[in-house]
C-alpha positions in Angstrom: 45.2 -12.5 15.3 44.0 -11.0 12.0 42.5 -14.6 11.5 40.4 -14.5 14.2 39.2 -10.5 13.6 38.0 -12.0 10.9 36.1 -14.8 11.9 34.8 -12.3 14.7 33.1 -10.0 11.7 32.2 -12.8 10.1 30.3 -14.6 13.3 29.4 -10.8 14.1 27.4 -9.8 10.5 26.0 -13.4 10.9 24.8 -13.6 14.0 22.7 -9.6 13.5 21.5 -11.0 10.3 19.8 -14.2 12.4 18.4 -11.3 14.3 17.4 -9.4 12.4 15.5 -11.5 10.2 13.9 -13.1 13.5 12.8 -9.9 14.5 11.4 -8.9 11.5 9.6 -12.3 11.1 7.8 -12.2 15.3 6.8 -8.8 13.8 5.2 -9.5 11.1 3.4 -12.2 12.9 2.2 -10.6 15.7 0.1 -7.8 12.9 -3.7 -9.5 13.8 -6.0 -8.7 10.7 -7.9 -5.6 11.0 -11.6 -5.0 10.1 -13.2 -1.6 10.0 -17.6 -1.1 10.4 -17.1 2.4 8.4 -14.2 2.9 6.3 -10.6 2.4 6.4 -7.5 3.3 4.1 -4.3 1.6 3.4 -0.8 2.8 1.7 2.5 2.8 1.8 2.9 5.7 3.7 1.5 7.0 6.9 1.4 10.6 6.3 -1.2 9.7 2.9 -2.6 7.1 4.9 -3.8 9.3 6.8 -4.8 12.6 5.1 -7.2 9.7 2.7 -8.7 8.8 6.2 -9.6 12.8 6.2 -11.6 13.1 3.5 -13.2 9.6 4.6 -14.2 11.6 8.4 -15.2 14.6 6.4 -17.7 12.5 4.5 -15.9 11.9 1.2 -16.6 8.5 -0.2 -13.7 6.4 -1.0 -13.2 7.1 -4.9 -12.7 10.9 -2.8 -9.5 9.4 -0.5 -8.5 6.8 -3.0 -7.6 9.6 -5.6 -6.2 12.1 -2.0 -3.8 9.1 -1.5 -2.5 9.2 -4.9 -2.0 12.7 -5.3 -0.3 12.5 -1.2 2.4 9.6 -2.7 3.0 11.6 -5.5 4.5 13.5 -2.8 5.8 11.6 0.0 6.6 8.7 -2.3 7.4 9.0 -5.2 9.1 6.5 -6.3 5.6 4.4 -6.8 5.3 6.7 -10.0 2.0 7.7 -8.5 1.5 10.6 -12.0 1.6 10.4 -15.7 1.0 7.3 -17.2 -2.3 5.7 -16.8 -5.0 4.8 -14.3 -7.1 1.6 -13.4 -9.9 1.3 -11.5 -12.4 -0.8 -11.0 -15.7 0.5 -8.1 -18.2 -1.8 -6.1 -20.9 0.9 -5.7 -23.2 1.1 -2.9 -26.5 0.1 -5.4 -24.4 -3.4 -5.7 -23.0 -2.5 -9.0 -19.7 -2.3 -10.6 -18.1 0.0 -12.7 -14.8 0.8 -14.0 -12.3 3.6 -15.2 -9.5 4.2 -17.8 -7.9 7.2 -17.6 -10.8 9.3 -16.5 -13.4 7.3 -18.8 -16.0 4.3 -18.2 -14.6 0.7 -19.7 -16.8 -2.1 -19.8 -15.5 -4.5 -17.6 -16.8 -7.7 -19.0 -14.0 -6.6 -21.5 -11.1 -6.0 -19.2 -12.0 -9.2 -17.0 -11.8 -11.3 -20.5 -8.3 -9.7 -21.3 -7.2 -10.8 -17.4 
């Protein structure tokens, strides 16, 4: 009786693992690429994404939205280590120029790329 129960539990666990991996794979494959005409905000947390999107809707730019999402993630997803430490950003401006910031100060992009 005990032997049948052990096999039954093992079979159930294996079955659940197979189902969970299958559902996860099907779910991941069902997503189509998303395109946006006027802007997009993506983050690890839905609430943080929504507040970033609100910034864009109210006339803010991508940098405004990114900073807002960073602060929101500090509350909604603290394990990401959002505040403190250093910060780095490469920005592609509307006029086609690129700029970079490290810890809030301008840095030379060519210097950064040469170190990568």
